MARKOL-459818 format. One line per 5 residues: number of its first residue (from 1); for each residue x, y, z of C-alpha. Coordinates in pm, 1 decimal, always signed. Layout:
BEGIN
NUM) X,Y,Z; ... $
***
This chain:
BEGIN
1) +9422.8,+7272.6,+10673.1; +9300.3,+7086.5,+10362.0; +8951.7,+6960.2,+10302.0; +8934.8,+6581.0,+10295.0; +8706.8,+6306.1,+10181.5 $
6) +8772.7,+6006.7,+10410.6; +8642.8,+5667.2,+10304.4; +8590.3,+5407.6,+10572.9; +8498.8,+5038.1,+10543.0; +8439.6,+4815.5,+10846.9 $
11) +8583.4,+5081.8,+11077.0; +8912.2,+5116.9,+10879.9; +9016.9,+5413.0,+10666.1; +9054.0,+5282.4,+10311.9; +9128.9,+5602.2,+10123.3 $
16) +9165.9,+5977.2,+10168.2; +9119.4,+6227.9,+9885.7; +9112.2,+6599.3,+9857.8; +8764.0,+6748.4,+9877.5; +8690.1,+6937.2,+9555.8 $
21) +8420.4,+7132.6,+9736.2; +8672.2,+7280.2,+9982.5; +8721.3,+7652.0,+9909.4; +9063.4,+7631.2,+10078.9; +9233.0,+7338.5,+9910.4 $
26) +9000.5,+7286.7,+9609.7; +9054.3,+6909.1,+9592.4; +9423.5,+6907.6,+9680.2; +9577.2,+6748.6,+9989.5; +9848.9,+6918.8,+10187.5 $
31) +10141.6,+6709.3,+10306.8; +9967.2,+6641.1,+10638.9; +9652.3,+6552.9,+10454.5; +9841.4,+6304.8,+10240.2; +9979.2,+6144.3,+10555.1 $
36) +9643.6,+6138.4,+10738.6; +9576.5,+5772.9,+10675.9; +9902.0,+5671.3,+10841.7; +9820.5,+5899.5,+11139.0; +9521.7,+5679.8,+11228.5 $
41) +9648.9,+5342.6,+11115.2; +10015.4,+5337.8,+11206.6; +10112.1,+5059.4,+11447.5; +10325.2,+5320.5,+11625.0; +10024.3,+5548.4,+11696.2 $
46) +9966.1,+5605.7,+12065.9; +9604.2,+5551.4,+12165.7; +9639.1,+5572.9,+12541.7; +9740.1,+5863.7,+12765.7; +10096.2,+5813.3,+12883.2 $
51) +10233.3,+5978.4,+13196.6; +10577.6,+5979.4,+13347.9; +10588.3,+6093.8,+13706.1; +10849.5,+6350.7,+13816.3; +11186.0,+6171.9,+13841.6 $
56) +11020.0,+5859.0,+13703.0; +11193.8,+5636.1,+13457.7; +10890.4,+5456.4,+13309.5; +10566.4,+5555.8,+13145.5; +10233.4,+5451.7,+13290.3 $
61) +9891.4,+5455.3,+13128.3; +9620.4,+5686.1,+13265.4; +9258.5,+5700.4,+13176.7; +9156.2,+6019.0,+12996.3; +8945.4,+6152.7,+13285.2 $
66) +9229.1,+6123.6,+13529.3; +9472.2,+6295.0,+13291.3; +9230.9,+6583.2,+13220.4; +9172.0,+6634.2,+13592.0; +9549.0,+6645.3,+13652.7 $
71) +9592.2,+6904.3,+13378.6; +9304.8,+7117.6,+13508.6; +9430.9,+7098.9,+13867.2; +9781.1,+7203.3,+13763.8; +9654.2,+7500.1,+13561.5 $
76) +9430.9,+7619.5,+13847.7; +9705.1,+7576.8,+14108.2; +9978.6,+7743.3,+13898.4; +9751.4,+8027.9,+13798.6; +9655.6,+8091.4,+14165.4 $
81) +10012.9,+8074.2,+14288.3; +10156.7,+8302.8,+14018.3; +9872.6,+8548.9,+13958.5; +9994.8,+8904.0,+13905.5; +9737.5,+9170.0,+13984.5 $
86) +9952.8,+9463.6,+13889.6; +10294.9,+9615.8,+13867.1; +10459.0,+9800.3,+14155.9; +10358.3,+10137.3,+14006.4; +9989.6,+10029.5,+14022.7 $
91) +9949.0,+9943.9,+13655.8; +9704.5,+9653.1,+13642.6; +9818.9,+9340.6,+13466.1; +9581.5,+9061.2,+13577.7; +9790.0,+8784.3,+13426.5 $
96) +10014.0,+8487.6,+13492.8; +10352.0,+8450.8,+13324.0; +10399.6,+8096.9,+13458.7; +10184.1,+7926.7,+13191.5; +10219.4,+7944.6,+12811.8 $
101) +10051.8,+7776.9,+12515.1; +10209.4,+7661.9,+12188.6; +9958.3,+7558.3,+11920.6; +10029.0,+7332.3,+11631.0; +9981.6,+7333.2,+11256.9 $
106) +9716.3,+7067.3,+11268.3; +9471.1,+7311.9,+11430.8; +9252.5,+7519.3,+11207.6; +9181.2,+7893.7,+11245.0; +8863.2,+7837.2,+11445.9 $
111) +9035.9,+7605.7,+11695.1; +9325.0,+7851.0,+11736.7; +9074.7,+8136.1,+11787.5; +8900.3,+7942.1,+12068.0; +9232.5,+7848.8,+12230.5 $
116) +9343.1,+8212.9,+12228.2; +9010.6,+8319.4,+12384.6; +9045.2,+8053.1,+12659.0; +9407.4,+8148.9,+12734.3; +9312.7,+8515.8,+12749.6 $
121) +9022.8,+8442.9,+12980.9; +9264.2,+8252.3,+13209.6; +9507.1,+8543.8,+13207.8; +9768.2,+8352.1,+13008.8; +9941.3,+8598.0,+12777.3 $
126) +10218.9,+8382.6,+12637.9; +10027.9,+8224.8,+12345.8; +10194.0,+8130.9,+12017.4; +10123.7,+7911.7,+11720.2; +10394.0,+7763.9,+11495.7 $
131) +10159.7,+7721.6,+11202.1; +10262.0,+7953.7,+10925.6; +10113.6,+7965.9,+10574.4 $
***
């Protein structure tokens, strides 16, 4: 949530500072902002999509397009199989309770707003965010 000035040389992040022009953080870095450099340069950082098949014991790498298609297919299939048009008394619900979304603290307000809109459009009502300020 903090504004950052990120300095890059030869494709590597060399320094991160708080952005004094940010109306939110006014030049200060939050704890995650202070750790941002290690997020992108850590040798432990995963840069490939990892997938473990059901009952699998090892991870395999997938290309991003394949992974995104798998996610989209599962959302569409689960939504179709669990769609609830209404209650027994006729009260319309038009929802699925089989899918939920949990957002993270690294997302900003605008991203969370768009995610909430997407989930609502899909009929997903179990939407939460653990970011608290």
